[in-house]
C-alpha positions in Angstrom: -5.2 22.9 -37.5 -1.6 22.1 -36.8 -0.2 18.6 -36.8 2.1 17.4 -34.0 4.7 14.8 -34.6 6.3 12.7 -31.9 9.4 10.6 -31.8 8.6 6.9 -32.1 5.4 5.1 -32.7 2.6 7.4 -31.8 4.5 9.1 -29.0 2.7 12.2 -27.7 4.2 15.5 -28.9 6.2 17.9 -26.7 7.8 15.5 -24.3 10.9 17.7 -24.1 12.8 19.2 -21.2 12.0 22.8 -22.4 8.3 21.9 -22.5 8.5 20.4 -19.0 10.3 23.5 -17.7 7.7 25.8 -19.2 4.9 23.7 -17.7 6.6 23.7 -14.3 7.3 27.4 -14.3 3.6 28.0 -15.1 2.7 25.8 -12.1 5.4 27.5 -9.9 4.0 30.9 -10.7 0.5 30.0 -9.7 1.7 28.2 -6.6 3.9 31.0 -5.5 1.2 33.7 -5.9 -1.3 31.6 -4.0 1.0 30.6 -1.2 2.4 34.0 -0.6 -1.0 35.5 -0.6 -2.2 32.9 1.8 0.7 33.4 4.1 0.2 37.2 4.1 -3.5 36.9 4.8 -3.1 34.2 7.5 -0.4 36.2 9.2 -2.3 39.5 8.9 -5.4 37.8 10.5 -3.1 36.3 13.3 -4.1 32.8 12.3 -2.0 29.8 13.5 0.3 27.8 11.3 -2.2 25.1 10.2 -5.1 27.4 9.1 -2.5 29.7 7.3 -1.0 26.7 5.5 -4.4 25.4 4.5 -5.3 28.8 3.1 -2.0 29.1 1.3 -2.2 25.6 -0.3 -5.8 26.2 -1.3 -4.9 29.5 -2.9 -1.9 27.8 -4.7 -4.4 25.4 -6.3 -6.8 28.2 -7.2 -4.2 30.4 -8.8 -2.5 27.4 -10.5 -5.7 26.2 -12.0 -6.9 29.7 -12.9 -3.9 30.4 -15.2 -4.7 27.4 -17.3 -8.4 28.0 -17.1 -8.1 31.6 -18.4 -5.8 30.6 -21.2 -8.0 27.7 -22.4 -11.2 29.9 -22.2 -9.4 32.6 -24.2 -8.7 29.9 -26.9 -12.4 29.5 -27.3 -13.2 26.5 -25.0 -16.4 26.5 -23.0 -16.0 27.2 -19.2 -17.2 23.7 -18.3 -14.6 22.0 -20.7 -11.9 24.5 -19.6 -12.4 23.5 -15.9 -12.0 19.8 -16.9 -8.9 20.6 -18.9 -7.3 22.7 -16.1 -8.0 19.9 -13.5 -6.4 17.3 -15.9 -3.5 19.5 -16.8 -2.5 20.8 -13.4 -3.6 18.6 -10.5 -0.5 16.4 -10.3 1.9 19.2 -11.0 0.4 21.5 -8.3 0.1 18.6 -5.8 3.8 17.6 -6.2 4.9 21.3 -6.1 2.9 21.9 -2.9 3.9 18.7 -1.2 7.6 19.4 -1.7 7.5 23.1 -1.0 5.4 22.8 2.2 7.5 19.8 3.4 10.6 21.9 3.1 9.1 24.9 4.9 7.7 22.6 7.7 11.0 20.8 8.1 13.2 24.0 8.2 13.8 24.7 11.8 12.0 27.9 12.9 10.4 28.6 9.5 6.9 27.9 10.6 7.2 30.4 13.4 9.0 33.1 11.3 7.2 36.2 10.4 6.9 37.7 6.9 9.5 40.2 7.9 12.0 37.5 8.8 14.6 36.4 6.3 14.2 32.8 7.4 10.6 32.7 6.2 11.5 33.9 2.7 14.6 31.6 2.5 12.6 28.6 3.5 9.7 29.4 1.1 12.0 30.3 -1.9 14.2 27.3 -1.2 11.1 25.1 -1.0 10.0 26.5 -4.4 13.4 25.9 -5.9 13.5 22.2 -4.8 9.9 21.7 -5.7 10.7 23.0 -9.2 13.6 20.6 -9.6 11.4 17.6 -8.5 8.3 18.6 -10.4 10.0 19.2 -13.8 10.7 15.5 -14.4 7.2 14.7 -13.3 5.8 17.1 -15.8 8.1 15.7 -18.5 7.0 12.2 -17.8 3.3 13.2 -17.9 3.6 15.3 -21.1 5.4 12.3 -22.7 2.3 10.2 -22.0 -0.2 12.7 -23.3 -1.2 13.9 -19.8 -0.7 17.0 -17.7 0.1 20.1 -19.8 0.0 18.0 -23.0 -3.8 18.2 -22.5 -3.6 22.0 -22.7 -1.5 22.1 -25.9 -4.3 20.5 -27.9 -6.3 23.8 -27.2 -3.6 26.4 -28.2 
């Protein structure tokens, strides 16, 4: 078993910017895969904006959680425990990421009506992800510094 040391009196380990960036990139990848898949499916099925967004957000959570879930199960944790760990590690990060990203897409004029083949759709989506990354990284750093979020996962690596 490896020992973690923190700066200060009992401070949780890993509350660094590089750790927060890695945690946020992990979240961003899951969110991006889920959202893009949801947008493609919703558009292909000719769904409206709201059902497509609901599907995209739901899939963002599913993919975000699944990356952590699979990694923790691979490390030998039971599925039941791994689900609890994934929920504890990723819920706030994914929620912040989705809130920011979807707000930017919704507030970008014309983006909600743009098609997958339109540059505006992709600029709004990718711009939303970029801003969401910048907002979510300090949130993840704060959580890791308090032994929450991705700090929960690192105990199982």
